[in-house]
C-alpha positions, 0 to 999 in steps of 0.5 A: 610161510606156508600159509602165506603162501597158499594165501598168496593169490598169484595164478598158477600155471593151471589157473593160466591156462583155464583163463586162456580157455576161457578167453578163446571161448568168448566170441569177442575175445578170439575175435580180438586175439585173432585181429592183435595176431594178425596185425603183430604177423603183418608189422613182424614179417612186413619186409616180406608181405610188402610188394614194394618198397614202401618209399621208391617213387615211381612218379608216371604210375602216380594216383592209380586205382587198385588193380593186381600189381597195386592193390590199394593204389598209388599216391601222388608220388607213385608209391605203393600204398599197400606197401605204405600201409603194412609198413606202417603197422610195423612203424605203430609197433615199433612206437606202442610196444616200447612206449607200453613196457616203459611206462608200464615199467615206470609207473608199476615200480613208482606206484608200488613205492607210493602205495607201500612207502611212508606218507610223505614219499606218497605225496611225492610220487602224487605231486610227479604224477599230477604235474605229468598230467598237467600237460596236455600230450599234444601241448606237450608234444610240441615243446618236446618237437621244437627242442629236439625235432621230430622222430620216432624217439620223441614220439615213445618219449612223449607218449610215454611220459604221459602214461606213467600216471596212468599205471602209477596210480592203478598199481599205488592203489592196488598197492595199498589195498594189498598190505593190509592183507593177511598174508602180508601181514604173515610176511613181515611177522616172519622178517620178510623186507620190502624188497621182498614182499614188493618183489614177491607178493604185491608185483605178481598181484597188480600186473593181471590188471595191469596187463587188461589195462595195458592192452586196452591202451595200445590203441590210444598210443596208437592213434596218437602215434598217428594223431602227431604223424599227421600233425607233423610231429611223428615219424619224418617223412618218407618213413610211412605211418598210418598218421602220414598216409591219412595226412597224404589222403585229406590232401588227395581226396578229391583225387583219390580215397585209397589213402585215407582207407589205407590209414583210417581201416588199421586203425580201426581194426587195431583199435577194435582188436585191442579193444575186445581183447582187452575187455575179454581179459578183464572178464577173464581176470575177474572171476565175477564176470566170466559167465557174463563175458561167456554169454556175451 
């Protein structure tokens, strides 16, 4: 048993600290981390940051430009654009976090079962993955919205369902590679159950790469939420969303550019922040890439 534990490449606390040190030494990793922290902070404390109620109408002040009282001006209904942009970040994370948690949890579980289980079960789970991936996300969203109507929960369900196969296939491949490792063979020879092998040995070893993949997928999920809201299939008005801001800006492009800026700039920053962080995490998780990441 001792030999099996020594061979198991699970990260220790000291190694985690070293990985964080390498992460903050990477300029792009540090930049991504700062952007992500700012986005999460603004979403968590949006109620204290916004100067106005984001859904309160003020028709006399409609379509104003930036000023000290309205940093990004107002929209066609007099609502403060800056307040709607900040609250839109909260909506984006309310979609992204449950979607990532659900997709990673279900995908990891199914992937480990497929990779470690018998061949017939592997084929059955792969068929399930292929069936889900055969539906384009937007078309699947149209069908679901037509059945149950647009809402925040609908967006979470649609994106989570279409994201499960991505994590499932990655975990399946890693599980198939790990199950032939020496430390797994040692555990089997000592009578370890399948549940123990999956939960104690395989799961910790797939979490690192999956965390990197999840970090890099968050901008995609945020972009999908914005796209669905732009098309009217996301969150219902008057709930602020970056996609609805873009929709308003598209309709008002001849009158004011600020709604488009308020909807597009956060999407750009979110994409850059999580992409930089994900790339840096990938370099840190893979020791072969650490030197290249530090040099970059």
